[in-house]
C-alpha positions, 0 to 999 in steps of 0.5 A: 463494504468490500475492498473492491469498492475503491475500484472504478465506479464502485464508490460513486455507484454506492454513493449515488444509491445512498443519495437516491435513498435519502439525503446521505451526501448532506450528512457527511462532514464538509472537511476532515477533523484535523488534529495536532498529534504530538511526536511519538515518545522515544520510549514508544518508538524504541519499544516498537523497534524492539518488538520488530527485531529479527526473530530467527536469522541474523540476515532475515528472510522477508516474504511478501505474499499476495493472491494472484487476483488483485493485490494492492499495488503499492502495498506489494511493491513499496516494501519490496523496493525499499527493503531490497534497496537497504540490502539488510535482508533476503526479500521475496515476493510470493503468490498463492498460485502459479502465474503472475500477480495482477495488482490493483489498481494497476500493474502485473508482476511475476512473483519469485515463487508460490507459497508452496515452493517457498515452503519447500525451500524454507520449511522453517519459515520466514522471519517476516511476512508482509501482507498487503491488501487483497481483494479477498480477506478470507482466501483459504490458502493465504489465511492458512499459510499466514497462520503456519508462518506465525506458528513457525515464528515469523512476525506478521505485518498487515499493511493497509487493509492487509490487516483484514486478511491478518484478522481473518487468521485470528492472530489479531484477536485481543491485540492492538491494531490499525488499518486503512481508515476506509475499512476501520468500521468493517474491521471492528464490526467483524473482529470486535476483539481487536483493540483499535489504536488511533493516531499511529501509522504503525502498531505492533503487538505480540508478533503482529504489526499493522499499519494505516492506509497504503502509503504507510508501507513507507514508514513501516519499511523504514522502521523495519530496516531500523529494527534489523540494522539500526537507526543509522542504516534506516536514516541512510535509506530514508535519505536515499529514497527522499523521505529523511524524516519519519515516525509512527505519528498519524492524524487519524481524524484527517482521513474520513469519508467527507462530502468533497471526497464522495462528490468528487468521486461521483462527478469524476465517474460520471464524466466518462467522456473525459476519462483518459489512459495515461502512458508510463514507459516501462524500461529495464531497471525501473524503480519499482517504488516510483512506478508503484506510487505513480501508477497507483495515484494516477489510477485512482483519480476516477478520471484516468488509468495508468497504462504501462507500455513497452516495446516488447511484451516480455516482462522487464526486470525492475531495479531490484530484479522483480519482473514487471509485465507491460499492459500494452506493446507500443513504441511510443505514447501520445505526448499529451497523455504520456506521464513523466519518466520514472526515476527522475527523482527520489522514489518518495518524491514521486508521489508528491509530484504525481499529486501536484500533476494531478491537481494541475490536470484535474483540480485540487479536489481530485488530487485530494481524493487520491491522497485520501485514498492513499491515506497520505498526510499531505503537508502534515507531520513527518510520515 
């Protein structure tokens, strides 16, 4: 199944096709298989941190790379916002080609540079390369560039289904890894040499790291801060963003294709007359992490899409200097379809609030549908 399957209508269309062909829906589990995952042992946590120590520079250079057509919103923006906030590395966003990056499922941003311009400025390469999920796992330019960066000594970090992109480079062959639950079967079938690790949000093996689904970019970013600048700095940033506790533990059995997940996606997609465009005001200095989490969540309900509006068509600088383009030019948005202002609470709390608001507006099953797509452990162990 392609990365686009979680886009509007794709999941429901696939589910309906399978239902028509047989009683597929009835074969799905009625609920996830929740488990009790123990805390990560201190020796394992220390080994993970040690494996992510800066490979080259005292102040590392971190490159977040995407293709211009549909790179995942939170995968691209969350590491940028958290790492820039920490101010322990130089962080740049890149694209394979010139022009803006159209993120999925929403937002459009102007990257700092193309990969060609980055190579010209930094011929010795980055210290870390963060690889988000992309609409194409085998884009020739990005695959070769990641290989080149690894050859130059960079640690490669595949976030979410970005693991599939990293796998396409061959860098994961024979190594331990993980990915978004939805793409695990595909990853293992295409790359049987990869050794899958359950119940961990972050897996590091010989210069390559991978994570579980979308929201794992938060603990990954904090873990990277700890590796670069120490535990005290990571804890300070974690408190600042509203997630004071985190580790690599993960209940993999809690995330799978279930009957309520499929049925809710089908119902919400078919109820096209109830679909809404919900406005988020774009203002200079907006926090990119909060914006990404809110816009991403509201655009995965199959009932709504977040629309970023501003009083001008010009790109607006975010809190940490990334230029974000509005979807529409408007002075205001109808009050009943206006989402809460971004920045009223710590970034990590924004997703909790969005999921609660989604539950209030559309019901608990739609809220659970969104959390499952984001692989977000609601009311579970610290993330």
